[in-house]
C-alpha positions as CSV (number, residue, x, y, z in Angstrom):
1,X,22.5,21.4,13.3
2,X,21.8,24.1,10.6
3,X,20.6,27.1,11.4
4,X,18.2,28.7,9.0
5,X,17.4,32.4,8.3
6,X,14.3,32.7,6.3
7,X,13.4,35.8,3.8
8,X,10.1,35.6,2.0
9,X,7.3,37.2,0.1
10,X,3.7,37.5,1.5
11,X,2.0,34.9,-0.6
12,X,2.6,31.4,-0.6
13,X,1.3,30.9,-3.9
14,X,3.1,33.3,-5.6
15,X,5.6,31.2,-7.3
16,X,9.2,32.8,-8.2
17,X,8.8,35.6,-5.5
18,X,9.7,33.1,-2.6
19,X,13.1,33.5,-1.7
20,X,14.5,31.8,1.3
21,X,17.8,32.5,2.2
22,X,19.1,29.7,4.2
23,X,22.2,29.9,6.2
24,X,23.5,26.6,6.8
25,X,26.5,25.8,9.1
26,X,28.8,23.3,8.5
27,X,31.9,22.3,10.5
28,X,33.6,21.5,7.3
29,X,32.5,24.3,5.0
30,X,31.9,27.1,7.8
31,X,28.7,29.4,6.7
32,X,27.0,28.8,3.3
33,X,24.5,31.0,2.0
34,X,21.9,29.8,-0.7
35,X,18.9,31.0,-2.3
36,X,16.0,28.6,-2.9
37,X,13.0,29.7,-5.0
38,X,10.4,27.6,-3.3
39,X,9.7,27.5,0.2
40,X,7.1,24.3,0.5
41,X,7.1,21.9,-2.2
42,X,5.1,18.8,-2.9
43,X,7.2,15.9,-4.5
44,X,5.8,13.2,-6.3
45,X,7.7,10.1,-6.8
46,X,6.6,7.4,-8.9
47,X,7.1,3.7,-7.4
48,X,9.3,3.0,-10.6
49,X,11.8,5.8,-9.6
50,X,12.6,3.3,-6.7
51,X,13.3,0.3,-9.1
52,X,16.7,1.6,-10.4
53,X,17.5,-0.9,-12.9
54,X,15.7,-3.7,-11.3
55,X,12.9,-5.4,-12.8
56,X,10.5,-4.9,-9.9
57,X,10.7,-3.8,-5.9
58,X,13.0,-1.3,-4.3
59,X,16.7,-0.8,-5.4
60,X,18.5,0.2,-2.1
61,X,21.2,2.3,-3.9
62,X,18.5,4.1,-5.9
63,X,16.4,4.9,-3.0
64,X,19.3,6.1,-0.8
65,X,20.6,8.3,-3.7
66,X,16.9,9.9,-3.7
67,X,16.8,10.0,-0.2
68,X,20.1,12.1,-0.3
69,X,18.5,14.7,-2.8
70,X,15.7,15.0,-0.5
71,X,17.7,15.6,2.6
72,X,19.9,18.2,0.9
73,X,17.0,20.4,-0.1
74,X,15.5,19.9,3.2
75,X,19.1,21.4,4.7
76,X,18.5,24.3,2.7
77,X,15.3,25.1,4.2
78,X,12.8,23.8,1.8
79,X,9.7,22.1,3.6
80,X,9.2,18.8,1.8
81,X,5.8,16.6,1.4
82,X,6.0,13.5,-0.6
83,X,3.7,11.4,-2.4
84,X,5.2,8.3,-3.7
85,X,3.5,5.8,-6.1
86,X,3.4,2.1,-6.1
87,X,3.6,0.9,-9.6
88,X,7.0,-0.8,-8.9
89,X,5.4,-3.1,-6.8
90,X,1.5,-3.4,-7.8
91,X,-0.2,-1.3,-10.7
92,X,-4.3,-1.4,-10.5
93,X,-4.5,-0.4,-13.8
94,X,-2.7,-3.4,-15.1
95,X,-4.2,-5.4,-12.6
96,X,-8.0,-4.5,-13.8
97,X,-6.6,-5.5,-17.3
98,X,-6.2,-8.9,-16.3
99,X,-9.7,-9.4,-15.2
100,X,-9.4,-8.2,-11.3
101,X,-12.3,-5.9,-10.0
102,X,-10.9,-2.2,-10.4
103,X,-11.5,-1.2,-7.1
104,X,-9.8,-3.9,-5.4
105,X,-6.9,-3.4,-7.6
106,X,-6.6,-0.1,-6.6
107,X,-6.8,-1.1,-3.0
108,X,-3.9,-3.2,-3.4
109,X,-1.9,-0.6,-5.3
110,X,-2.5,2.1,-2.5
111,X,-0.7,-0.8,-0.1
112,X,2.1,-1.0,-2.3
113,X,2.6,3.1,-1.8
114,X,2.6,2.3,2.0
115,X,5.6,-0.1,1.8
116,X,7.3,2.4,-0.4
117,X,6.4,5.1,1.8
118,X,8.0,3.5,4.8
119,X,11.1,2.3,2.8
120,X,11.5,5.9,2.0
121,X,11.3,7.2,5.8
122,X,13.8,4.6,6.6
123,X,16.1,5.7,4.3
124,X,15.7,9.3,5.1
125,X,16.2,8.7,8.6
126,X,19.1,6.4,8.2
127,X,21.0,9.6,6.9
128,X,19.9,12.1,9.9
129,X,16.7,13.1,8.1
130,X,13.5,13.7,9.8
131,X,10.6,12.0,8.4
132,X,7.0,11.0,9.2
133,X,4.2,8.7,7.1
134,X,0.6,10.0,6.9
135,X,-1.6,7.2,5.2
136,X,-5.0,8.0,3.5
137,X,-6.0,4.5,4.9
138,X,-6.0,3.7,8.6
139,X,-3.3,1.5,9.6
140,X,-2.0,2.9,12.9
141,X,0.5,0.2,13.8
142,X,2.8,1.3,11.1
143,X,1.7,4.7,9.8
144,X,-0.4,7.8,11.3
145,X,-3.7,8.4,9.7
146,X,-3.4,11.6,7.5
147,X,-4.8,14.7,9.1
148,X,-4.0,18.0,7.5
149,X,-2.9,20.3,10.7
150,X,-0.7,17.7,11.9
151,X,0.6,17.3,8.4
152,X,1.3,21.1,8.5
153,X,2.9,21.1,11.7
154,X,5.2,18.6,10.8
155,X,6.3,20.7,7.5
156,X,6.7,23.6,9.7
157,X,9.0,21.9,12.3
158,X,11.3,21.1,9.0
159,X,10.3,17.2,9.0
160,X,9.7,15.4,5.9
161,X,6.0,14.2,5.3
162,X,5.9,11.2,3.3
163,X,1.9,10.6,2.0
164,X,0.7,7.2,1.2
165,X,-2.4,5.5,0.3
166,X,-3.2,7.9,-2.5
167,X,-6.4,9.6,-1.7
168,X,-7.8,6.6,0.1
169,X,-10.1,6.1,-2.5
170,X,-10.1,3.9,-6.0
171,X,-10.4,5.2,-9.4
172,X,-7.7,8.1,-8.5
173,X,-4.2,8.0,-9.3
174,X,-1.2,8.9,-7.2
175,X,-0.7,12.0,-9.4
176,X,-4.2,13.2,-8.5
177,X,-3.2,12.2,-4.9
178,X,-0.2,14.5,-5.3
179,X,-2.0,17.4,-7.0
180,X,-4.6,17.2,-3.8
181,X,-2.1,17.1,-1.1
182,X,-0.2,19.8,-2.6
183,X,-3.4,22.1,-2.7
184,X,-3.8,21.2,1.0
185,X,-0.5,21.7,2.1
186,X,-0.4,24.9,0.3
187,X,2.8,23.9,-1.6
188,X,4.2,26.7,-4.0
189,X,4.9,23.7,-6.7
190,X,4.5,20.2,-7.7
191,X,8.0,18.7,-8.3
192,X,6.9,15.7,-10.9
193,X,10.0,13.1,-10.6
194,X,10.3,11.0,-13.8
195,X,12.8,9.3,-15.7
196,X,13.3,12.1,-18.5
197,X,14.5,15.7,-17.8
198,X,11.1,17.5,-18.6
199,X,8.6,17.8,-21.2
200,X,9.7,17.3,-25.1
201,X,8.2,18.1,-28.3
202,X,8.3,14.2,-28.8
203,X,9.7,11.2,-27.1
204,X,13.6,12.0,-26.6
205,X,14.4,8.3,-26.5
206,X,12.7,7.5,-30.0
207,X,13.0,11.1,-31.9
208,X,16.6,12.6,-31.8
209,X,15.4,15.8,-33.1
210,X,13.0,16.2,-30.2
211,X,13.5,19.4,-28.2
212,X,13.1,20.2,-24.3
213,X,10.2,22.9,-23.1
214,X,11.8,25.3,-20.9
215,X,8.1,26.3,-19.7
216,X,5.0,25.6,-21.2
217,X,1.3,27.0,-20.0
218,X,-1.4,24.3,-18.9
219,X,-3.3,25.4,-21.8
220,X,-0.4,25.1,-24.3
221,X,0.2,21.7,-22.9
222,X,-3.5,20.7,-23.2
223,X,-3.5,22.1,-26.6
224,X,-0.5,20.1,-28.1
225,X,-1.8,17.0,-25.8
226,X,1.4,16.9,-24.1
227,X,1.3,14.0,-21.7
228,X,2.6,15.6,-18.2
229,X,0.0,13.8,-15.8
230,X,-3.6,12.5,-16.0
231,X,-6.5,14.8,-16.5
232,X,-7.9,15.0,-13.1
233,X,-4.4,15.8,-11.4
234,X,-3.5,18.1,-14.2
235,X,-7.1,20.1,-14.0
236,X,-6.9,20.5,-9.9
237,X,-3.2,21.8,-10.6
238,X,-4.2,24.4,-13.0
239,X,-7.3,25.5,-11.2
240,X,-5.6,25.5,-8.0
241,X,-2.4,27.7,-9.4
242,X,-0.2,25.0,-8.5
243,X,2.4,25.1,-10.7
244,X,4.5,21.9,-12.1
245,X,8.3,21.1,-12.5
246,X,8.7,18.1,-14.4
247,X,12.4,16.7,-13.9
248,X,15.1,13.8,-14.0
249,X,15.2,12.8,-10.3
250,X,18.2,10.2,-11.2
251,X,20.1,13.2,-12.8
252,X,22.7,14.6,-10.2
253,X,21.9,17.5,-8.3
254,X,18.5,18.0,-10.5
255,X,16.3,18.3,-7.3
256,X,18.6,20.9,-5.6
257,X,18.7,22.9,-9.0
258,X,14.8,23.0,-9.4
259,X,14.2,24.5,-5.7
260,X,17.0,27.0,-6.6
261,X,15.1,28.0,-9.8
262,X,17.8,27.0,-12.4
263,X,17.1,25.7,-15.9
264,X,16.2,22.3,-14.9
265,X,13.3,20.2,-16.1
266,X,10.1,22.1,-17.5
267,X,7.8,24.3,-15.6
268,X,4.1,24.1,-16.3
269,X,2.1,27.1,-15.3
270,X,-1.1,29.3,-15.8
């Protein structure tokens, strides 16, 4: 069992000044001291990030790799809230384009996020992490209904909280749900996990001359029309001073490097 010693600045929102000194005891490695930059984070996982190389669904190796990365930073003392998408199972916008009613399609997408949340919880618990799923839609037989005080209590107890069913309302993306939950939980930062290691001047997959931004302000991102997330989510983060780090979840040790303040991904800030 890890013993964690915390030393932190007074304000949860003062990004860059939080320093948690985590003393991690291991039978094989003895006492290991690690410094992390963020005390509490909101990790946004897309449904597609769970597919691996499969055309749809959940790839077991991929979700286990993601779970191990999450547990690693939990063991460092970071409190972790997660919002997961459902695009690997059902994408509401695509269904709407095929003439399905938008609200119906969005509710179906919310159900897909619940499936992903349960799968991620199972993966985390299989490697010894403690996790809870809270759903914005009531489905008490398989997940708790979201309540802010209970979610915060779980985080303070060191449990990983996975938020499912988006905001519980149609017409809002899971990025918006992530911004909302991040603000509600008092998170220091939103970590947006993608398949690219940050924000670039152009698409690095098609333009070899594209360069990665180390950091960019919200205003610069808007001015340069950089696609970070949908406008509603982006504006909410900006208004709530919730910084965003865009990074590649499939890159080895990327999540750990981000929470330790290393040069990984792109930081979006006010």
